[in-house]
C-alpha positions as CSV (number, residue, x, y, z in Angstrom):
1,M,116.1,101.7,106.6
2,A,113.9,105.0,107.0
3,Q,116.7,106.8,105.5
4,G,116.3,104.5,102.1
5,K,112.8,105.1,101.8
6,R,113.1,108.8,102.2
7,K,115.4,108.6,99.4
8,N,113.3,106.5,97.2
9,E,110.6,109.4,98.0
10,I,112.9,111.8,96.8
11,L,113.8,110.3,93.9
12,L,110.4,109.6,92.9
13,E,109.2,113.2,93.6
14,E,112.2,114.1,91.3
15,L,111.3,111.7,88.7
16,I,107.7,113.1,88.6
17,A,108.8,116.6,88.2
18,A,111.2,115.6,85.2
19,A,108.1,113.9,83.4
20,G,105.9,117.0,83.8
21,R,109.0,119.2,82.0
22,L,108.2,116.5,79.5
23,N,104.8,117.3,79.6
24,I,103.8,114.0,81.2
25,E,101.3,113.9,83.9
26,V,102.1,111.4,86.6
27,R,99.1,109.8,88.9
28,A,99.6,107.9,91.7
29,E,96.2,105.9,92.1
30,R,94.8,102.9,94.3
31,L,94.7,100.4,91.4
32,L,91.8,98.1,91.5
33,R,92.3,94.2,92.3
34,E,89.6,91.7,92.0
35,V,89.8,87.5,92.0
36,G,91.1,87.2,88.1
37,Y,92.0,90.9,87.8
38,H,95.7,92.3,88.6
39,A,95.7,95.6,87.6
40,Q,99.5,97.3,87.3
41,S,101.3,100.8,86.3
42,G,101.3,101.7,83.1
43,R,101.2,104.5,80.3
44,C,98.5,106.3,78.1
45,R,97.2,108.5,76.3
46,L,94.4,110.6,77.4
47,K,93.0,113.5,75.5
48,K,96.4,114.3,73.8
49,K,98.1,114.4,76.7
50,D,101.0,111.4,77.7
51,L,99.5,110.2,81.2
52,I,101.5,107.5,83.6
53,I,99.5,106.0,86.4
54,I,101.6,104.3,89.1
55,D,100.0,101.9,91.4
56,R,100.7,103.8,95.1
57,D,99.8,100.5,96.3
58,S,103.3,98.8,95.1
59,P,106.4,99.4,96.8
60,L,108.1,102.6,96.7
61,R,110.8,101.1,95.4
62,D,108.9,99.4,92.1
63,Q,107.1,103.1,91.7
64,V,110.6,104.4,91.2
65,E,111.9,101.8,89.2
66,F,108.5,101.9,86.6
67,L,108.6,105.4,86.3
68,S,112.7,106.0,85.5
69,A,111.4,103.1,82.7
70,E,108.9,104.8,81.6
71,L,111.0,107.8,80.8
72,S,113.7,106.3,79.7
73,K,111.2,104.8,77.0
74,H,109.9,108.3,76.3
75,S,113.8,109.7,75.7
76,Q,114.6,106.8,72.9
77,N,111.6,107.3,71.2
78,R,112.0,111.2,71.0
């Protein structure tokens, strides 16, 4: 189990590095959760720079899948 977690950690680090090469900043943030409000990872543009915010409290596998999907979308739109 720990080996699978480490594999996902390495993959996430590689995806973050790939995003950097595409001039996309990636931040892992604790997203606020309140009654009736569910924040989730997402992508936006801030001060003319692409930004991806990942919910650091979500499972590591979900973080990897989300970032992978966002980078794939970016590649398709180029």
